Backbone atoms as SQL, in Angstrom:
CREATE TABLE atoms (id INTEGER PRIMARY KEY, chain TEXT, resi INTEGER, resn TEXT, atom TEXT, x REAL, y REAL, z REAL);
INSERT INTO atoms VALUES
  (1, 'A', 1, 'MET', 'N', 0.842, -1.181, 0.000),
  (2, 'A', 1, 'MET', 'CA', 0.000, 0.000, 0.000),
  (3, 'A', 1, 'MET', 'C', 0.890, 1.249, 0.000),
  (4, 'A', 2, 'ASP', 'N', 0.572, 2.186, -0.857),
  (5, 'A', 2, 'ASP', 'CA', 1.329, 3.430, -0.927),
  (6, 'A', 2, 'ASP', 'C', 1.026, 4.295, 0.293),
  (7, 'A', 3, 'LEU', 'N', 2.061, 4.928, 0.821),
  (8, 'A', 3, 'LEU', 'CA', 1.872, 5.830, 1.954),
  (9, 'A', 3, 'LEU', 'C', 1.239, 7.145, 1.525),
  (10, 'A', 4, 'VAL', 'N', 1.588, 7.623, 0.337),
  (11, 'A', 4, 'VAL', 'CA', 1.039, 8.874, -0.179),
  (12, 'A', 4, 'VAL', 'C', 0.255, 8.541, -1.441),
  (13, 'A', 5, 'ARG', 'N', -1.033, 8.841, -1.395),
  (14, 'A', 5, 'ARG', 'CA', -1.905, 8.499, -2.516),
  (15, 'A', 5, 'ARG', 'C', -2.573, 9.766, -3.059),
  (16, 'A', 6, 'ILE', 'N', -2.739, 9.814, -4.371),
  (17, 'A', 6, 'ILE', 'CA', -3.468, 10.905, -5.004),
  (18, 'A', 6, 'ILE', 'C', -4.373, 10.259, -6.053),
  (19, 'A', 7, 'PRO', 'N', -5.670, 10.180, -5.773),
  (20, 'A', 7, 'PRO', 'CA', -6.565, 9.409, -6.634),
  (21, 'A', 7, 'PRO', 'C', -6.787, 9.991, -8.024),
  (22, 'A', 8, 'ASP', 'N', -6.697, 11.292, -8.181),
  (23, 'A', 8, 'ASP', 'CA', -7.009, 11.912, -9.464),
  (24, 'A', 8, 'ASP', 'C', -5.829, 12.757, -9.945),
  (25, 'A', 9, 'LEU', 'N', -4.698, 12.107, -10.171),
  (26, 'A', 9, 'LEU', 'CA', -3.461, 12.805, -10.527),
  (27, 'A', 9, 'LEU', 'C', -3.596, 13.706, -11.753),
  (28, 'A', 10, 'PRO', 'N', -4.243, 13.269, -12.839),
  (29, 'A', 10, 'PRO', 'CA', -4.316, 14.148, -14.019),
  (30, 'A', 10, 'PRO', 'C', -5.041, 15.475, -13.763),
  (31, 'A', 11, 'ARG', 'N', -5.915, 15.512, -12.780),
  (32, 'A', 11, 'ARG', 'CA', -6.670, 16.736, -12.493),
  (33, 'A', 11, 'ARG', 'C', -6.127, 17.506, -11.286),
  (34, 'A', 12, 'ALA', 'N', -5.026, 17.052, -10.728),
  (35, 'A', 12, 'ALA', 'CA', -4.481, 17.672, -9.520),
  (36, 'A', 12, 'ALA', 'C', -3.983, 19.087, -9.805),
  (37, 'A', 13, 'ASN', 'N', -4.214, 19.987, -8.853),
  (38, 'A', 13, 'ASN', 'CA', -3.708, 21.343, -8.997),
  (39, 'A', 13, 'ASN', 'C', -2.264, 21.422, -8.503),
  (40, 'A', 14, 'LEU', 'N', -1.652, 22.562, -8.692),
  (41, 'A', 14, 'LEU', 'CA', -0.249, 22.754, -8.332),
  (42, 'A', 14, 'LEU', 'C', -0.006, 22.512, -6.842),
  (43, 'A', 15, 'LEU', 'N', -0.925, 22.957, -6.009),
  (44, 'A', 15, 'LEU', 'CA', -0.786, 22.759, -4.563),
  (45, 'A', 15, 'LEU', 'C', -0.770, 21.277, -4.218),
  (46, 'A', 16, 'ALA', 'N', -1.645, 20.497, -4.825),
  (47, 'A', 16, 'ALA', 'CA', -1.686, 19.049, -4.574),
  (48, 'A', 16, 'ALA', 'C', -0.376, 18.398, -4.992),
  (49, 'A', 17, 'LEU', 'N', 0.139, 18.777, -6.144),
  (50, 'A', 17, 'LEU', 'CA', 1.394, 18.196, -6.629),
  (51, 'A', 17, 'LEU', 'C', 2.561, 18.560, -5.714),
  (52, 'A', 18, 'LEU', 'N', 2.591, 19.804, -5.241),
  (53, 'A', 18, 'LEU', 'CA', 3.638, 20.230, -4.311),
  (54, 'A', 18, 'LEU', 'C', 3.581, 19.405, -3.019),
  (55, 'A', 19, 'LEU', 'N', 2.382, 19.260, -2.459),
  (56, 'A', 19, 'LEU', 'CA', 2.238, 18.521, -1.201),
  (57, 'A', 19, 'LEU', 'C', 2.564, 17.043, -1.377),
  (58, 'A', 20, 'VAL', 'N', 2.155, 16.458, -2.486),
  (59, 'A', 20, 'VAL', 'CA', 2.490, 15.050, -2.750),
  (60, 'A', 20, 'VAL', 'C', 4.002, 14.883, -2.820),
  (61, 'A', 21, 'GLY', 'N', 4.677, 15.789, -3.518),
  (62, 'A', 21, 'GLY', 'CA', 6.131, 15.714, -3.620),
  (63, 'A', 21, 'GLY', 'C', 6.809, 15.808, -2.261),
  (64, 'A', 22, 'LEU', 'N', 6.357, 16.738, -1.430),
  (65, 'A', 22, 'LEU', 'CA', 6.941, 16.894, -0.097),
  (66, 'A', 22, 'LEU', 'C', 6.674, 15.666, 0.771),
  (67, 'A', 23, 'LEU', 'N', 5.443, 15.161, 0.736),
  (68, 'A', 23, 'LEU', 'CA', 5.099, 14.002, 1.557),
  (69, 'A', 23, 'LEU', 'C', 5.822, 12.746, 1.090),
  (70, 'A', 24, 'GLU', 'N', 5.964, 12.564, -0.218),
  (71, 'A', 24, 'GLU', 'CA', 6.692, 11.398, -0.732),
  (72, 'A', 24, 'GLU', 'C', 8.170, 11.471, -0.363),
  (73, 'A', 25, 'ALA', 'N', 8.757, 12.657, -0.451),
  (74, 'A', 25, 'ALA', 'CA', 10.163, 12.815, -0.066),
  (75, 'A', 25, 'ALA', 'C', 10.337, 12.518, 1.413),
  (76, 'A', 26, 'SER', 'N', 9.392, 12.947, 2.217),
  (77, 'A', 26, 'SER', 'CA', 9.451, 12.705, 3.655),
  (78, 'A', 26, 'SER', 'C', 9.287, 11.222, 3.970),
  (79, 'A', 27, 'ALA', 'N', 8.489, 10.510, 3.182),
  (80, 'A', 27, 'ALA', 'CA', 8.183, 9.098, 3.450),
  (81, 'A', 27, 'ALA', 'C', 9.372, 8.170, 3.235),
  (82, 'A', 28, 'SER', 'N', 10.501, 8.709, 2.782),
  (83, 'A', 28, 'SER', 'CA', 11.686, 7.871, 2.643),
  (84, 'A', 28, 'SER', 'C', 12.439, 7.736, 3.969),
  (85, 'A', 29, 'ASP', 'N', 11.991, 8.438, 4.999),
  (86, 'A', 29, 'ASP', 'CA', 12.613, 8.404, 6.322),
  (87, 'A', 29, 'ASP', 'C', 11.757, 7.550, 7.265),
  (88, 'A', 30, 'ALA', 'N', 12.381, 6.630, 7.988),
  (89, 'A', 30, 'ALA', 'CA', 11.644, 5.696, 8.850),
  (90, 'A', 30, 'ALA', 'C', 10.850, 6.425, 9.932),
  (91, 'A', 31, 'ARG', 'N', 11.409, 7.486, 10.520),
  (92, 'A', 31, 'ARG', 'CA', 10.669, 8.227, 11.559),
  (93, 'A', 31, 'ARG', 'C', 9.445, 8.916, 10.963),
  (94, 'A', 32, 'ALA', 'N', 9.588, 9.431, 9.756),
  (95, 'A', 32, 'ALA', 'CA', 8.460, 10.091, 9.111),
  (96, 'A', 32, 'ALA', 'C', 7.362, 9.084, 8.777),
  (97, 'A', 33, 'VAL', 'N', 7.759, 7.887, 8.361),
  (98, 'A', 33, 'VAL', 'CA', 6.781, 6.838, 8.068),
  (99, 'A', 33, 'VAL', 'C', 6.004, 6.493, 9.328),
  (100, 'A', 34, 'ALA', 'N', 6.700, 6.380, 10.457),
  (101, 'A', 34, 'ALA', 'CA', 6.025, 6.085, 11.729),
  (102, 'A', 34, 'ALA', 'C', 5.078, 7.219, 12.107),
  (103, 'A', 35, 'ARG', 'N', 5.493, 8.461, 11.906),
  (104, 'A', 35, 'ARG', 'CA', 4.639, 9.616, 12.211),
  (105, 'A', 35, 'ARG', 'C', 3.412, 9.606, 11.309),
  (106, 'A', 36, 'LEU', 'N', 3.621, 9.315, 10.045),
  (107, 'A', 36, 'LEU', 'CA', 2.527, 9.270, 9.078),
  (108, 'A', 36, 'LEU', 'C', 1.503, 8.210, 9.463),
  (109, 'A', 37, 'ALA', 'N', 1.980, 7.083, 9.958),
  (110, 'A', 37, 'ALA', 'CA', 1.083, 5.993, 10.344),
  (111, 'A', 37, 'ALA', 'C', 0.273, 6.332, 11.597),
  (112, 'A', 38, 'ARG', 'N', 0.740, 7.268, 12.410),
  (113, 'A', 38, 'ARG', 'CA', 0.021, 7.630, 13.636),
  (114, 'A', 38, 'ARG', 'C', -1.004, 8.729, 13.424),
  (115, 'A', 39, 'LEU', 'N', -0.917, 9.453, 12.325),
  (116, 'A', 39, 'LEU', 'CA', -1.820, 10.580, 12.106),
  (117, 'A', 39, 'LEU', 'C', -3.185, 10.117, 11.601),
  (118, 'A', 40, 'CYS', 'N', -4.226, 10.704, 12.164),
  (119, 'A', 40, 'CYS', 'CA', -5.591, 10.465, 11.693),
  (120, 'A', 40, 'CYS', 'C', -6.329, 11.795, 11.703),
  (121, 'A', 41, 'GLY', 'N', -7.017, 12.079, 10.630),
  (122, 'A', 41, 'GLY', 'CA', -7.788, 13.308, 10.537),
  (123, 'A', 41, 'GLY', 'C', -7.610, 13.947, 9.177),
  (124, 'A', 42, 'THR', 'N', -8.426, 14.945, 8.924),
  (125, 'A', 42, 'THR', 'CA', -8.422, 15.635, 7.639),
  (126, 'A', 42, 'THR', 'C', -7.946, 17.065, 7.820),
  (127, 'A', 43, 'VAL', 'N', -7.012, 17.471, 6.971),
  (128, 'A', 43, 'VAL', 'CA', -6.468, 18.826, 6.998),
  (129, 'A', 43, 'VAL', 'C', -6.742, 19.476, 5.648),
  (130, 'A', 44, 'ARG', 'N', -7.328, 20.664, 5.686),
  (131, 'A', 44, 'ARG', 'CA', -7.529, 21.446, 4.457),
  (132, 'A', 44, 'ARG', 'C', -6.338, 22.386, 4.332),
  (133, 'A', 45, 'VAL', 'N', -5.717, 22.391, 3.161),
  (134, 'A', 45, 'VAL', 'CA', -4.634, 23.322, 2.872),
  (135, 'A', 45, 'VAL', 'C', -5.108, 24.196, 1.719),
  (136, 'A', 46, 'GLN', 'N', -5.083, 25.516, 1.947),
  (137, 'A', 46, 'GLN', 'CA', -5.571, 26.438, 0.927),
  (138, 'A', 46, 'GLN', 'C', -4.515, 27.490, 0.652),
  (139, 'A', 47, 'ALA', 'N', -4.174, 27.630, -0.617),
  (140, 'A', 47, 'ALA', 'CA', -3.227, 28.649, -1.070),
  (141, 'A', 47, 'ALA', 'C', -3.907, 29.433, -2.176),
  (142, 'A', 48, 'GLY', 'N', -4.278, 30.645, -1.878),
  (143, 'A', 48, 'GLY', 'CA', -5.010, 31.449, -2.850),
  (144, 'A', 48, 'GLY', 'C', -6.338, 30.773, -3.184),
  (145, 'A', 49, 'THR', 'N', -6.559, 30.494, -4.462),
  (146, 'A', 49, 'THR', 'CA', -7.812, 29.846, -4.874),
  (147, 'A', 49, 'THR', 'C', -7.687, 28.329, -4.945),
  (148, 'A', 50, 'MET', 'N', -6.481, 27.805, -4.711),
  (149, 'A', 50, 'MET', 'CA', -6.281, 26.348, -4.733),
  (150, 'A', 50, 'MET', 'C', -6.471, 25.787, -3.335),
  (151, 'A', 51, 'ALA', 'N', -7.155, 24.650, -3.260),
  (152, 'A', 51, 'ALA', 'CA', -7.346, 23.998, -1.969),
  (153, 'A', 51, 'ALA', 'C', -7.343, 22.484, -2.165),
  (154, 'A', 52, 'VAL', 'N', -6.772, 21.787, -1.194),
  (155, 'A', 52, 'VAL', 'CA', -6.767, 20.327, -1.195),
  (156, 'A', 52, 'VAL', 'C', -7.031, 19.839, 0.215),
  (157, 'A', 53, 'LEU', 'N', -7.443, 18.597, 0.301),
  (158, 'A', 53, 'LEU', 'CA', -7.600, 17.933, 1.593),
  (159, 'A', 53, 'LEU', 'C', -6.509, 16.888, 1.733),
  (160, 'A', 54, 'LEU', 'N', -5.874, 16.855, 2.879),
  (161, 'A', 54, 'LEU', 'CA', -4.943, 15.794, 3.234),
  (162, 'A', 54, 'LEU', 'C', -5.690, 14.902, 4.214),
  (163, 'A', 55, 'VAL', 'N', -5.983, 13.689, 3.793),
  (164, 'A', 55, 'VAL', 'CA', -6.750, 12.768, 4.629),
  (165, 'A', 55, 'VAL', 'C', -5.789, 11.722, 5.177),
  (166, 'A', 56, 'PHE', 'N', -5.462, 11.872, 6.462),
  (167, 'A', 56, 'PHE', 'CA', -4.581, 10.932, 7.154),
  (168, 'A', 56, 'PHE', 'C', -5.461, 9.843, 7.754),
  (169, 'A', 57, 'ASP', 'N', -5.189, 8.581, 7.381),
  (170, 'A', 57, 'ASP', 'CA', -6.072, 7.489, 7.795),
  (171, 'A', 57, 'ASP', 'C', -5.393, 6.441, 8.672),
  (172, 'A', 58, 'GLY', 'N', -4.217, 6.744, 9.204),
  (173, 'A', 58, 'GLY', 'CA', -3.503, 5.781, 10.029),
  (174, 'A', 58, 'GLY', 'C', -2.673, 4.799, 9.224),
  (175, 'A', 59, 'HIS', 'N', -2.773, 4.863, 7.896),
  (176, 'A', 59, 'HIS', 'CA', -1.984, 4.001, 7.010),
  (177, 'A', 59, 'HIS', 'C', -1.171, 4.823, 6.026),
  (178, 'A', 60, 'GLY', 'N', -1.417, 6.107, 6.012),
  (179, 'A', 60, 'GLY', 'CA', -0.773, 6.997, 5.069),
  (180, 'A', 60, 'GLY', 'C', -1.637, 8.230, 4.889),
  (181, 'A', 61, 'VAL', 'N', -1.503, 8.862, 3.743),
  (182, 'A', 61, 'VAL', 'CA', -2.263, 10.075, 3.473),
  (183, 'A', 61, 'VAL', 'C', -2.760, 10.054, 2.033),
  (184, 'A', 62, 'GLU', 'N', -3.976, 10.522, 1.868),
  (185, 'A', 62, 'GLU', 'CA', -4.540, 10.684, 0.527),
  (186, 'A', 62, 'GLU', 'C', -4.725, 12.170, 0.281),
  (187, 'A', 63, 'VAL', 'N', -4.234, 12.644, -0.848),
  (188, 'A', 63, 'VAL', 'CA', -4.352, 14.047, -1.227),
  (189, 'A', 63, 'VAL', 'C', -5.515, 14.142, -2.203),
  (190, 'A', 64, 'ARG', 'N', -6.585, 14.831, -1.772),
  (191, 'A', 64, 'ARG', 'CA', -7.818, 14.919, -2.574),
  (192, 'A', 64, 'ARG', 'C', -8.144, 16.373, -2.906),
  (193, 'A', 65, 'PRO', 'N', -8.891, 16.573, -3.967),
  (194, 'A', 65, 'PRO', 'CA', -9.396, 17.923, -4.225),
  (195, 'A', 65, 'PRO', 'C', -10.367, 18.310, -3.104),
  (196, 'A', 66, 'ASP', 'N', -10.395, 19.567, -2.755),
  (197, 'A', 66, 'ASP', 'CA', -11.313, 20.038, -1.713),
  (198, 'A', 66, 'ASP', 'C', -12.680, 20.288, -2.334),
  (199, 'A', 67, 'ARG', 'N', -13.629, 19.504, -1.899),
  (200, 'A', 67, 'ARG', 'CA', -15.001, 19.666, -2.400),
  (201, 'A', 67, 'ARG', 'C', -15.945, 20.082, -1.280),
  (202, 'A', 68, 'GLY', 'N', -15.373, 20.720, -0.260),
  (203, 'A', 68, 'GLY', 'CA', -16.206, 21.260, 0.815),
  (204, 'A', 68, 'GLY', 'C', -16.456, 20.319, 1.972),
  (205, 'A', 69, 'GLU', 'N', -15.817, 19.152, 1.998),
  (206, 'A', 69, 'GLU', 'CA', -16.001, 18.244, 3.123),
  (207, 'A', 69, 'GLU', 'C', -15.442, 18.882, 4.396),
  (208, 'A', 70, 'PRO', 'N', -15.946, 18.480, 5.551),
  (209, 'A', 70, 'PRO', 'CA', -15.410, 19.035, 6.795),
  (210, 'A', 70, 'PRO', 'C', -13.972, 18.587, 7.029),
  (211, 'A', 71, 'ALA', 'N', -13.208, 19.453, 7.685),
  (212, 'A', 71, 'ALA', 'CA', -11.815, 19.146, 8.017),
  (213, 'A', 71, 'ALA', 'C', -11.584, 19.495, 9.487),
  (214, 'A', 72, 'ARG', 'N', -10.722, 18.719, 10.144),
  (215, 'A', 72, 'ARG', 'CA', -10.394, 18.993, 11.553),
  (216, 'A', 72, 'ARG', 'C', -9.514, 20.214, 11.705),
  (217, 'A', 73, 'ALA', 'N', -8.705, 20.498, 10.684),
  (218, 'A', 73, 'ALA', 'CA', -7.790, 21.629, 10.750),
  (219, 'A', 73, 'ALA', 'C', -7.649, 22.239, 9.363),
  (220, 'A', 74, 'THR', 'N', -7.300, 23.520, 9.341),
  (221, 'A', 74, 'THR', 'CA', -7.117, 24.230, 8.077),
  (222, 'A', 74, 'THR', 'C', -5.842, 25.055, 8.155),
  (223, 'A', 75, 'LEU', 'N', -5.123, 25.058, 7.053),
  (224, 'A', 75, 'LEU', 'CA', -3.926, 25.883, 6.916),
  (225, 'A', 75, 'LEU', 'C', -4.131, 26.723, 5.662),
  (226, 'A', 76, 'ARG', 'N', -4.301, 28.058, 5.862),
  (227, 'A', 76, 'ARG', 'CA', -4.558, 28.968, 4.747),
  (228, 'A', 76, 'ARG', 'C', -3.412, 29.949, 4.610),
  (229, 'A', 77, 'GLY', 'N', -3.151, 30.336, 3.389),
  (230, 'A', 77, 'GLY', 'CA', -2.142, 31.369, 3.162),
  (231, 'A', 77, 'GLY', 'C', -1.880, 31.531, 1.691),
  (232, 'A', 78, 'SER', 'N', -0.986, 32.429, 1.400),
  (233, 'A', 78, 'SER', 'CA', -0.571, 32.589, 0.016),
  (234, 'A', 78, 'SER', 'C', 0.346, 31.430, -0.346),
  (235, 'A', 79, 'MET', 'N', 0.475, 31.148, -1.619),
  (236, 'A', 79, 'MET', 'CA', 1.395, 30.092, -2.047),
  (237, 'A', 79, 'MET', 'C', 2.808, 30.457, -1.601),
  (238, 'A', 80, 'ALA', 'N', 3.179, 31.724, -1.736),
  (239, 'A', 80, 'ALA', 'CA', 4.517, 32.154, -1.315),
  (240, 'A', 80, 'ALA', 'C', 4.720, 31.928, 0.180),
  (241, 'A', 81, 'GLY', 'N', 3.715, 32.212, 0.984),
  (242, 'A', 81, 'GLY', 'CA', 3.819, 32.014, 2.424),
  (243, 'A', 81, 'GLY', 'C', 3.961, 30.553, 2.803),
  (244, 'A', 82, 'LEU', 'N', 3.175, 29.688, 2.156),
  (245, 'A', 82, 'LEU', 'CA', 3.254, 28.256, 2.444),
  (246, 'A', 82, 'LEU', 'C', 4.584, 27.672, 1.978),
  (247, 'A', 83, 'VAL', 'N', 5.036, 28.072, 0.792),
  (248, 'A', 83, 'VAL', 'CA', 6.314, 27.572, 0.285),
  (249, 'A', 83, 'VAL', 'C', 7.447, 28.049, 1.183),
  (250, 'A', 84, 'ALA', 'N', 7.412, 29.307, 1.600),
  (251, 'A', 84, 'ALA', 'CA', 8.450, 29.828, 2.492),
  (252, 'A', 84, 'ALA', 'C', 8.480, 29.046, 3.803),
  (253, 'A', 85, 'MET', 'N', 7.320, 28.692, 4.311),
  (254, 'A', 85, 'MET', 'CA', 7.249, 27.960, 5.570),
  (255, 'A', 85, 'MET', 'C', 7.896, 26.584, 5.447),
  (256, 'A', 86, 'VAL', 'N', 7.574, 25.848, 4.388),
  (257, 'A', 86, 'VAL', 'CA', 8.083, 24.477, 4.279),
  (258, 'A', 86, 'VAL', 'C', 9.519, 24.407, 3.762),
  (259, 'A', 87, 'THR', 'N', 10.022, 25.498, 3.195),
  (260, 'A', 87, 'THR', 'CA', 11.393, 25.458, 2.682),
  (261, 'A', 87, 'THR', 'C', 12.382, 26.147, 3.611),
  (262, 'A', 88, 'GLY', 'N', 12.041, 26.228, 4.872),
  (263, 'A', 88, 'GLY', 'CA', 13.013, 26.722, 5.842),
  (264, 'A', 88, 'GLY', 'C', 12.663, 28.030, 6.486),
  (265, 'A', 89, 'GLY', 'N', 11.517, 28.597, 6.165),
  (266, 'A', 89, 'GLY', 'CA', 11.117, 29.863, 6.771),
  (267, 'A', 89, 'GLY', 'C', 10.601, 29.699, 8.186),
  (268, 'A', 90, 'GLY', 'N', 10.529, 28.463, 8.664),
  (269, 'A', 90, 'GLY', 'CA', 10.042, 28.212, 10.019),
  (270, 'A', 90, 'GLY', 'C', 8.528, 28.207, 10.083),
  (271, 'A', 91, 'LEU', 'N', 8.028, 27.797, 11.231),
  (272, 'A', 91, 'LEU', 'CA', 6.583, 27.724, 11.420),
  (273, 'A', 91, 'LEU', 'C', 6.004, 29.008, 11.988),
  (274, 'A', 92, 'VAL', 'N', 6.758, 29.685, 12.819),
  (275, 'A', 92, 'VAL', 'CA', 6.215, 30.813, 13.575),
  (276, 'A', 92, 'VAL', 'C', 6.182, 32.108, 12.765),
  (277, 'A', 93, 'ALA', 'N', 7.267, 32.440, 12.083),
  (278, 'A', 93, 'ALA', 'CA', 7.361, 33.728, 11.389),
  (279, 'A', 93, 'ALA', 'C', 6.240, 33.941, 10.370),
  (280, 'A', 94, 'PRO', 'N', 5.926, 32.966, 9.484),
  (281, 'A', 94, 'PRO', 'CA', 4.833, 33.192, 8.527),
  (282, 'A', 94, 'PRO', 'C', 3.468, 33.375, 9.205),
  (283, 'A', 95, 'VAL', 'N', 3.271, 32.701, 10.344),
  (284, 'A', 95, 'VAL', 'CA', 2.004, 32.846, 11.079),
  (285, 'A', 95, 'VAL', 'C', 1.931, 34.237, 11.702),
  (286, 'A', 96, 'LEU', 'N', 3.010, 34.667, 12.362),
  (287, 'A', 96, 'LEU', 'CA', 3.010, 35.990, 12.986),
  (288, 'A', 96, 'LEU', 'C', 2.891, 37.108, 11.957),
  (289, 'A', 97, 'ALA', 'N', 3.449, 36.889, 10.772),
  (290, 'A', 97, 'ALA', 'CA', 3.373, 37.895, 9.710),
  (291, 'A', 97, 'ALA', 'C', 2.011, 37.886, 9.008),
  (292, 'A', 98, 'GLY', 'N', 1.174, 36.901, 9.310),
  (293, 'A', 98, 'GLY', 'CA', -0.144, 36.814, 8.695),
  (294, 'A', 98, 'GLY', 'C', -0.135, 36.199, 7.311),
  (295, 'A', 99, 'ARG', 'N', 1.007, 35.645, 6.885),
  (296, 'A', 99, 'ARG', 'CA', 1.074, 35.027, 5.560),
  (297, 'A', 99, 'ARG', 'C', 0.502, 33.622, 5.557),
  (298, 'A', 100, 'VAL', 'N', 0.443, 33.000, 6.735),
  (299, 'A', 100, 'VAL', 'CA', -0.138, 31.664, 6.890),
  (300, 'A', 100, 'VAL', 'C', -1.048, 31.716, 8.112),
  (301, 'A', 101, 'ARG', 'N', -2.273, 31.177, 7.981),
  (302, 'A', 101, 'ARG', 'CA', -3.245, 31.212, 9.071),
  (303, 'A', 101, 'ARG', 'C', -3.746, 29.811, 9.396),
  (304, 'A', 102, 'PRO', 'N', -3.332, 29.258, 10.525),
  (305, 'A', 102, 'PRO', 'CA', -3.849, 27.948, 10.951),
  (306, 'A', 102, 'PRO', 'C', -5.173, 28.122, 11.685),
  (307, 'A', 103, 'SER', 'N', -6.032, 27.112, 11.595),
  (308, 'A', 103, 'SER', 'CA', -7.269, 27.122, 12.376),
  (309, 'A', 103, 'SER', 'C', -7.711, 25.685, 12.615),
  (310, 'A', 104, 'GLY', 'N', -8.598, 25.517, 13.563),
  (311, 'A', 104, 'GLY', 'CA', -9.087, 24.179, 13.904),
  (312, 'A', 104, 'GLY', 'C', -8.134, 23.482, 14.855),
  (313, 'A', 105, 'ASP', 'N', -7.903, 22.210, 14.624),
  (314, 'A', 105, 'ASP', 'CA', -7.069, 21.368, 15.484),
  (315, 'A', 105, 'ASP', 'C', -5.592, 21.670, 15.224),
  (316, 'A', 106, 'VAL', 'N', -5.072, 22.657, 15.935),
  (317, 'A', 106, 'VAL', 'CA', -3.693, 23.092, 15.730),
  (318, 'A', 106, 'VAL', 'C', -2.713, 21.981, 16.111),
  (319, 'A', 107, 'LEU', 'N', -3.082, 21.140, 17.062),
  (320, 'A', 107, 'LEU', 'CA', -2.212, 20.020, 17.437),
  (321, 'A', 107, 'LEU', 'C', -2.001, 19.074, 16.245),
  (322, 'A', 108, 'LEU', 'N', -3.054, 18.811, 15.492),
  (323, 'A', 108, 'LEU', 'CA', -2.927, 17.985, 14.291),
  (324, 'A', 108, 'LEU', 'C', -1.980, 18.652, 13.292),
  (325, 'A', 109, 'LEU', 'N', -2.095, 19.968, 13.122),
  (326, 'A', 109, 'LEU', 'CA', -1.202, 20.692, 12.211),
  (327, 'A', 109, 'LEU', 'C', 0.248, 20.604, 12.680),
  (328, 'A', 110, 'LEU', 'N', 0.464, 20.715, 13.983),
  (329, 'A', 110, 'LEU', 'CA', 1.825, 20.623, 14.518),
  (330, 'A', 110, 'LEU', 'C', 2.403, 19.221, 14.339),
  (331, 'A', 111, 'ARG', 'N', 1.555, 18.196, 14.458),
  (332, 'A', 111, 'ARG', 'CA', 2.037, 16.831, 14.247),
  (333, 'A', 111, 'ARG', 'C', 2.325, 16.559, 12.776),
  (334, 'A', 112, 'MET', 'N', 1.617, 17.248, 11.883),
  (335, 'A', 112, 'MET', 'CA', 1.815, 17.071, 10.447),
  (336, 'A', 112, 'MET', 'C', 3.022, 17.852, 9.930),
  (337, 'A', 113, 'ALA', 'N', 3.328, 18.989, 10.536),
  (338, 'A', 113, 'ALA', 'CA', 4.359, 19.903, 10.040),
  (339, 'A', 113, 'ALA', 'C', 5.708, 19.249, 9.776),
  (340, 'A', 114, 'PRO', 'N', 6.227, 18.398, 10.669),
  (341, 'A', 114, 'PRO', 'CA', 7.541, 17.806, 10.380),
  (342, 'A', 114, 'PRO', 'C', 7.585, 17.000, 9.082),
  (343, 'A', 115, 'LEU', 'N', 6.458, 16.443, 8.675),
  (344, 'A', 115, 'LEU', 'CA', 6.427, 15.690, 7.418),
  (345, 'A', 115, 'LEU', 'C', 6.684, 16.611, 6.231),
  (346, 'A', 116, 'LEU', 'N', 6.092, 17.788, 6.254),
  (347, 'A', 116, 'LEU', 'CA', 6.286, 18.738, 5.159),
  (348, 'A', 116, 'LEU', 'C', 7.672, 19.357, 5.214),
  (349, 'A', 117, 'LEU', 'N', 8.127, 19.673, 6.421),
  (350, 'A', 117, 'LEU', 'CA', 9.449, 20.295, 6.563),
  (351, 'A', 117, 'LEU', 'C', 10.560, 19.307, 6.201),
  (352, 'A', 118, 'ARG', 'N', 10.430, 18.076, 6.645),
  (353, 'A', 118, 'ARG', 'CA', 11.442, 17.044, 6.334),
  (354, 'A', 118, 'ARG', 'C', 11.452, 16.784, 4.830),
  (355, 'A', 119, 'GLY', 'N', 10.276, 16.759, 4.211),
  (356, 'A', 119, 'GLY', 'CA', 10.191, 16.543, 2.770),
  (357, 'A', 119, 'GLY', 'C', 10.858, 17.652, 1.988),
  (358, 'A', 120, 'ALA', 'N', 10.713, 18.887, 2.446),
  (359, 'A', 120, 'ALA', 'CA', 11.339, 20.013, 1.764),
  (360, 'A', 120, 'ALA', 'C', 12.856, 19.934, 1.869),
  (361, 'A', 121, 'ARG', 'N', 13.366, 19.507, 3.020),
  (362, 'A', 121, 'ARG', 'CA', 14.820, 19.382, 3.185),
  (363, 'A', 121, 'ARG', 'C', 15.363, 18.272, 2.304),
  (364, 'A', 122, 'ARG', 'N', 14.607, 17.188, 2.145),
  (365, 'A', 122, 'ARG', 'CA', 15.074, 16.070, 1.319),
  (366, 'A', 122, 'ARG', 'C', 15.055, 16.414, -0.164),
  (367, 'A', 123, 'GLU', 'N', 14.123, 17.294, -0.586),
  (368, 'A', 123, 'GLU', 'CA', 14.032, 17.649, -2.003),
  (369, 'A', 123, 'GLU', 'C', 15.054, 18.701, -2.404),
  (370, 'A', 124, 'ALA', 'N', 15.597, 19.443, -1.446),
  (371, 'A', 124, 'ALA', 'CA', 16.537, 20.504, -1.781),
  (372, 'A', 124, 'ALA', 'C', 17.805, 19.914, -2.411),
  (373, 'A', 125, 'PRO', 'N', 18.376, 20.630, -3.392),
  (374, 'A', 125, 'PRO', 'CA', 19.581, 20.098, -4.059),
  (375, 'A', 125, 'PRO', 'C', 20.779, 20.097, -3.135);
């Protein structure tokens, strides 16, 4: 079973492709795989007009288009703000600057964050 799944790849938006790439890069690390297996819940990530759902099911994550389903947590911001956060800009500065706005189950977002940050470090040249 794949840890990172995207059911409708041909129709995926740029945000979905970015998140899949980060999560797949992160999934090459044993600690990240264990963290991924422990996460359960749905996170909405919205950058400008693009939005996706990350559905953590205890076996991995599925990246789906956002069709208005409820989510336990939401991470909103500009694409630049989200990219800056995952590529080394830290978690706090973009939030304090208002470029990224978390809401809902912030604990779930904090547990998910290392997966995106680790993936960004692994993808860097």
